[in-house]
C-alpha positions in Angstrom: 0.3 0.0 0.3 1.4 3.2 -1.0 0.7 6.0 1.8 0.8 9.7 0.9 4.0 11.8 1.6 5.0 12.9 5.0 6.5 16.7 5.6 8.5 15.4 8.0 9.5 12.4 9.7 9.2 13.5 13.4 7.1 16.9 14.7 8.1 18.0 18.5 5.7 20.5 19.3 7.3 23.5 22.5 10.6 24.8 21.7 11.8 24.2 25.3 14.3 22.2 26.9 12.3 18.8 26.1 11.7 20.1 22.7 15.4 21.2 22.1 16.8 17.8 23.7 15.2 15.7 21.3 16.0 17.8 18.1 19.4 17.0 19.4 19.3 13.4 19.7 17.2 13.6 16.5 20.7 14.8 14.8 23.0 12.5 16.6 21.0 9.2 16.5 18.9 9.1 13.7 20.9 10.9 11.1 19.1 12.2 8.1 15.5 12.5 9.9 13.4 15.4 8.7 12.4 16.8 11.7 10.7 20.1 12.2 10.3 22.1 15.6 6.6 23.5 15.8 6.9 26.5 19.0 3.2 28.8 19.7 5.2 30.9 21.2 8.1 33.4 20.0 11.3 32.5 21.2 13.1 29.2 22.1 13.1 28.7 26.4 9.6 27.4 27.0 9.3 28.3 30.6 12.2 29.8 30.8 11.1 32.6 28.5 7.5 32.9 29.6 8.5 33.5 33.5 9.6 37.5 33.5 9.2 37.8 37.9 11.7 39.1 39.4 14.2 36.3 40.4 12.5 33.8 38.2 15.6 30.9 38.7 16.1 27.1 38.3 14.9 25.3 41.4 17.6 22.3 40.4 20.9 22.9 39.6 22.1 23.5 36.3 25.0 21.3 36.1 22.5 18.4 35.5 19.5 20.9 35.0 21.5 22.3 30.9 21.6 20.1 28.4 24.2 17.4 28.6 25.8 17.1 25.7 26.8 21.3 25.7 27.7 21.5 29.7 26.7 24.6 31.4 30.0 26.3 32.4 29.0 29.2 34.7 30.4 28.7 38.2 26.9 28.6 40.1 25.1 25.7 40.6 21.2 28.2 40.7 20.6 30.1 37.6 18.3 32.6 37.3 15.6 32.5 33.8 17.4 35.2 31.5 20.6 32.4 31.5 18.1 29.6 30.8 16.9 30.9 27.8 20.7 31.9 27.2 22.4 28.2 27.2 19.4 27.3 25.4 19.4 29.1 22.6 23.4 29.2 22.3 22.8 25.0 22.5 20.0 25.7 20.0 22.9 27.4 17.3 25.6 25.5 18.1 24.0 22.7 16.5 21.7 24.0 14.1 19.0 23.0 15.6 17.2 26.9 16.1 17.3 26.5 11.5 14.4 23.7 12.1 12.3 25.6 14.8 9.0 26.8 13.1 7.6 30.0 15.7 4.4 31.3 16.0 3.6 28.0 14.9 0.2 26.7 17.8 -0.4 23.5 17.0 -4.5 23.4 17.7 -5.2 19.5 16.6 -3.5 16.2 15.3 -5.3 13.4 14.1 -3.9 10.0 13.1 -4.8 7.5 10.1 -4.3 4.4 10.3 -5.0 4.1 6.7 -2.2 6.9 5.8 0.2 5.9 8.5 0.5 10.0 9.4 -0.1 12.5 11.9 -2.4 15.7 10.0 -1.3 18.6 12.4 -3.5 21.7 12.3 -1.6 24.6 13.2 -2.5 28.3 13.6 0.4 30.5 12.4 0.5 34.4 13.7 2.4 37.2 12.2 4.3 39.2 15.1 4.1 42.1 12.7 0.5 42.1 11.5 -1.4 44.4 14.2 -4.7 42.6 13.0 -3.5 39.3 14.9 -5.0 37.8 11.9 -4.1 33.3 12.0 -3.3 31.3 9.6 -4.5 27.5 9.8 -2.4 25.1 8.1 -1.6 21.6 7.9 1.4 19.2 8.0 1.8 15.8 7.9 4.5 13.3 10.2 5.1 10.2 10.4 5.8 10.8 14.5 5.5 12.9 17.0 6.8 14.3 20.3 5.1 16.6 22.6 7.7 18.4 24.7 5.3 21.2 25.9 5.5 20.6 29.9 2.4 20.0 32.1 0.9 23.2 32.4 -1.0 26.2 30.0 0.8 28.7 28.8 -1.7 31.3 28.0 -4.3 31.5 31.2 -3.1 31.6 35.1 -4.6 29.0 37.5 -7.1 31.6 39.1 -6.6 32.6 42.9 -10.2 31.5 44.4 -9.6 34.6 47.8 -12.6 36.1 48.7 -12.9 39.2 48.1 -9.5 40.0 46.1 -11.2 40.6 42.5 -14.7 42.6 44.3 -12.7 44.9 47.6 -8.7 44.8 47.2 -8.2 48.3 46.0 -4.3 47.4 45.0 -2.5 45.7 42.6 -3.0 42.4 42.1 -0.5 39.8 39.7 0.1 36.4 38.8 4.0 35.5 39.0 3.4 33.5 35.2 2.5 37.4 33.5 4.4 39.6 35.7 4.0 43.1 34.5 7.7 45.0 33.4 6.4 48.0 34.1 5.8 47.3 37.6 7.0 49.8 40.1 7.2 47.9 43.4 9.3 50.4 45.3 8.7 51.2 48.8 5.7 49.2 48.3 3.4 46.6 51.2 3.3 43.4 49.3 2.0 40.1 50.7 3.0 36.6 48.1 0.2 34.4 48.9 1.7 30.7 48.4 4.8 28.8 49.7 5.9 27.2 47.2 9.0 27.7 44.8 8.2 31.0 43.4 7.3 32.5 46.5 10.3 31.1 48.3 12.0 33.1 44.9 10.3 36.5 44.8 10.5 37.6 48.3 13.8 37.7 48.6 14.4 39.8 45.3 11.0 42.0 45.9 11.9 42.7 49.5 15.2 44.4 48.0 13.2 47.2 46.9 10.2 47.2 48.8 9.2 48.4 51.9 8.0 44.9 53.5 6.8 41.8 52.1 5.0 39.1 53.8 4.6 35.2 52.9 1.2 34.3 53.5 1.1 30.6 53.5 -2.1 28.2 54.3 0.4 25.3 55.5 4.7 25.0 55.9 7.4 24.2 53.2 10.5 22.1 53.6 13.4 24.8 52.8 17.0 23.9 51.8 19.8 26.5 51.8 22.3 25.8 49.5 26.3 26.6 48.5 25.3 28.0 44.9 28.8 29.3 44.4 31.1 25.8 42.7 34.4 28.4 41.9 37.6 28.2 43.6 37.3 24.2 45.0 39.9 22.4 45.2 38.5 20.4 42.0 39.4 23.4 39.5 43.1 24.0 40.9 43.9 20.1 40.7 41.4 19.4 36.9 41.0 21.5 33.7 37.6 23.0 33.4 36.0 20.5 31.0 36.8 17.7 33.7 35.7 19.4 36.8 32.6 19.4 35.2 31.8 15.7 34.9 32.8 15.8 38.6 30.2 18.5 39.5 27.5 16.7 37.1 28.0 13.9 38.7 28.2 15.0 42.5 25.1 16.9 41.6 23.2 13.6 40.4 24.0 11.6 43.3 23.3 13.6 46.2 20.1 14.7 45.4 19.1 10.6 45.0 20.9 10.5 48.7 18.7 13.0 50.4 15.6 11.8 48.4 16.2 8.2 49.7 17.6 9.6 52.6 14.1 11.8 54.0 12.2 8.2 52.5 13.9 6.5 55.0 14.1 8.3 57.9 11.7 11.3 58.0 12.1 12.1 61.8 15.7 12.2 61.7 15.3 14.5 58.3 12.5 16.8 59.9 14.7 17.1 63.1 18.1 18.3 60.9 16.2 20.6 58.2 14.5 21.9 61.5 17.8 22.7 63.5 19.2 24.1 59.9 16.1 26.5 59.3 16.0 27.8 62.8 20.0 28.9 62.7 19.0 31.1 60.1 16.4 33.2 61.4 16.4 36.2 63.3 15.0 35.9 66.9 11.6 37.4 66.4 10.6 34.6 63.7 10.0 30.7 64.8 10.6 27.7 63.1 7.1 26.8 64.9 4.4 27.4 63.0 6.2 29.0 60.1 8.7 26.3 59.1 7.1 23.1 60.7 5.6 21.7 57.8 2.4 19.1 58.3 4.1 16.6 55.6 7.0 14.3 55.7 10.0 15.5 53.8 10.0 14.5 49.5 6.0 14.0 50.4 6.1 17.2 48.1 9.2 18.9 46.4 11.8 20.3 48.5 12.5 24.0 48.3 16.0 24.9 47.9 17.3 29.0 49.0 21.1 29.6 47.3 23.3 30.9 50.1 19.7 31.0 52.2 19.1 34.5 50.3 15.7 33.9 51.3 16.6 33.5 54.8 18.7 36.3 55.0 15.9 38.5 53.9 14.0 38.2 57.1 17.2 38.7 59.2 17.5 42.4 57.7 13.9 43.1 58.7 11.9 43.8 55.8 10.4 40.1 55.1 8.8 38.0 57.0 6.6 34.8 57.1 2.9 34.1 57.9 1.0 31.5 58.4 -2.6 31.2 58.3 -6.2 31.2 56.2 -7.5 34.2 54.5 -10.8 35.4 56.1 -11.4 37.9 54.0 -9.2 40.8 51.7 -10.1 44.3 52.4 -9.6 47.8 50.0 -6.3 47.8 52.0 -4.8 44.0 53.0 -5.7 40.7 54.1 -7.9 39.7 57.0 -6.8 36.2 58.6 -9.3 33.7 60.4 -6.7 34.7 63.6 -8.2 37.8 63.2 -4.4 39.1 62.0 -4.5 42.1 59.1 -1.8 42.3 56.6 -2.3 45.8 54.8 -1.2 45.6 51.2 -0.2 47.5 48.3 0.4 44.7 46.1 -0.8 41.0 46.5 0.9 38.7 44.5 -1.1 34.9 44.1 1.9 32.3 43.4 -0.6 30.0 44.5 0.6 27.4 41.7 -0.3 27.0 37.4 -3.5 26.0 35.7 -2.1 22.1 34.6 -3.0 21.6 30.3 -1.1 18.7 28.5 0.0 19.5 24.5 -1.1 23.1 25.1 -4.7 22.2 24.7 -3.8 20.2 21.6 -7.1 18.2 20.3 -6.1 14.4 19.7 -7.7 12.0 17.8 -6.8 8.6 16.4 -8.8 6.8 13.1 -11.5 9.4 13.9 -12.1 9.0 17.4 -11.3 11.6 20.5 -7.8 10.4 22.1 -7.5 11.4 25.5 -4.1 10.9 27.7 -5.8 10.4 31.2 -6.8 7.0 32.0 -4.5 5.9 30.3 -1.1 4.0 30.9 2.1 5.1 30.2 4.8 3.1 28.6 8.1 3.5 29.9 6.7 7.2 31.1 7.0 7.8 26.9 4.8 6.3 24.7 0.9 6.1 25.3 -0.9 2.7 25.3 -3.2 3.1 22.1 -1.6 5.9 19.8 0.4 5.0 17.1 3.5 7.4 16.9 3.4 9.3 19.5 5.8 10.4 22.6 5.4 13.0 25.4 8.4 14.2 27.6 7.3 14.4 31.0 10.4 15.1 33.7 11.1 13.6 37.3 9.2 15.0 40.3 12.6 14.6 42.4 15.5 15.3 40.5 16.2 18.0 37.2 13.4 18.2 34.6 16.0 17.8 31.7 16.7 14.0 32.9 13.8 12.9 32.2 13.7 14.3 29.0 17.0 12.8 28.3 15.3 9.5 29.0 12.8 9.6 26.7 14.7 11.1 23.9 17.4 8.9 24.1 14.4 5.6 23.9 12.1 7.4 21.5 15.5 7.4 19.6 16.5 4.1 20.1 12.5 3.2 18.3 12.8 5.2 15.9 16.2 3.1 14.3 14.5 0.2 15.2 11.6 0.9 12.4 13.6 2.8 9.8 15.7 -0.4 9.4 13.5 -3.1 9.4 10.8 -0.5 7.1 8.4 -0.9 9.8 5.8 2.4 9.4 4.1 2.7 13.6 4.5 1.7 16.9 1.5 1.2 19.5 2.1 0.5 23.3 -1.0 -1.9 23.7 -1.9 -4.0 26.4 -3.1 -7.6 26.2 -5.4 -7.5 29.6 -5.0 -3.5 31.2 -7.2 -5.1 34.3 -4.2 -6.7 35.8 -2.4 -3.7 36.1 -2.3 -1.6 39.0 -2.3 2.2 38.3 0.4 4.1 40.2 0.7 7.3 40.0 3.7 8.8 37.0 4.6 11.1 40.0 5.1 10.2 43.6 4.1 13.0 45.2 1.4 14.7 48.0 1.4 17.6 46.4 -2.0 19.6 45.1 -1.1 20.1 41.8 0.3 16.5 41.5 -3.0 15.2 42.5 -4.9 17.9 39.9 -2.6 16.0 37.0 -3.8 12.9 37.8 -7.1 14.4 36.3 -5.1 14.4 32.5 -2.0 12.8 32.7 -1.4 9.3 32.2 -0.9 6.4 34.2 1.6 4.1 35.4 1.2 0.3 36.2 3.1 -1.9 39.1 4.8 -4.1 36.4 7.0 -4.7 33.9 7.6 -1.4 31.0 4.5 0.3 32.5 6.2 1.0 35.7 6.9 4.4 36.6 10.8 5.8 36.5 12.4 6.2 40.2 16.4 7.0 39.7 18.0 8.7 36.5 20.8 6.4 36.1 19.0 3.1 36.1 16.4 4.5 33.6 19.1 6.0 31.2 20.7 2.3 31.2 17.4 0.7 30.6 16.7 3.7 27.8 20.1 3.0 26.0 20.3 -0.8 27.0 17.6 -2.7 28.3 14.6 -4.0 26.1 12.5 -1.6 24.6 10.2 -4.1 22.5 8.7 -5.2 25.5 4.2 -4.1 25.7 5.2 -2.0 21.8 2.8 -3.9 18.8 5.2 -2.7 15.8 3.2 -2.7 12.2 4.0 -2.1 8.5 1.2 -0.7 7.3 -2.1 -2.2 8.5 -0.1 -5.0 9.2 1.5 -5.9 12.3 4.6 -7.5 12.4 
């Protein structure tokens, strides 16, 4: 059977870390594959180009969060968002990946045809120079589709349901996802609602100019100070720079895993160590309890890092603090807590989370039937059962996102090489008996956003290639050298082989 020609062998959606990394592996491991990256926005970087709030930075080290094939050579572990974008831009330019990116191309729908053995993508193309905001809709055909879109909505932030915020507050309300670049917060009283990585990053950066900054949380988070400088160590004195990077990368790959499993195995000890560590960094008027005494065990939710302890340093300077409690109402000039305490505010920042979304809201269909990712099993956390020639990139919760992207890219390239070598046209994960699998979340955390993610993310099982990822070292070895055909059905046209 003759199939219609494809525009591309592989289309990657998203020009962030996942997309750029996948493209590199395609170029180096599956040469002569025609591919394109379709990016709905106008720049490389994904999350790190979208978010522009003061102090935006990585929440894991750049030696492992950066791209392994273009080493992060700066002498700091945690970096700001702008530096991460430059790292991605330089990496893409160095390997001519940027020539394969189609900016302002937003994929709104994708439909697989088993007869044609192709994905048909409906793409909205915008022209930024056109003031009319007119969109042109085009169709692109591809043999294989990779989602590198992350897990949240880039166009709409999560609505914060706070009584009186919209109706009564007369100051400025901001969501960090769309921070106004012309905002002057000098000598302003700011309340940050939230206690995650965004809030912990914002507090010291806003406090540098604001009159006072309060982080208002319903419940505390585990926070760990880390030394951000990797310069002038004994390694630099005895090893060349390239080897220093490799040693630091191994160090940062191993230490977080050790911390994670230590917290899991000895939660009481880990809690006590963290409590004592935090207490030493707080000023006398701020007590660890209740503001830094989380109700959950360490690593039931993500651990937040503060480079060089800048979060605690702001509190010691006196114009930043933390309050723990529930909001009773928002007034015209502040926030009233259920305890009766009043926090004055000129600006309220709702760092309460992100609106979750897969594939940028893209509609997915297989042979005329709507296909959703929710409820389906993920094969090696990379492919989805009963959806042909389709992969998605998802990172770890207890390790840098890039490591998950690396594992997925390696696995997808092995599959594509096998298909090319044997003249195969499609691959589909298959479950002979789905009822025999015990459902397991892809992300092993108890955070609210992880529970919400279960509504749209694929799930994992308790055995075989359906198990969730665990440790990067194990996962990358399996991806490169392990069995990668168990659970997969390959096709040559409409015929299974």
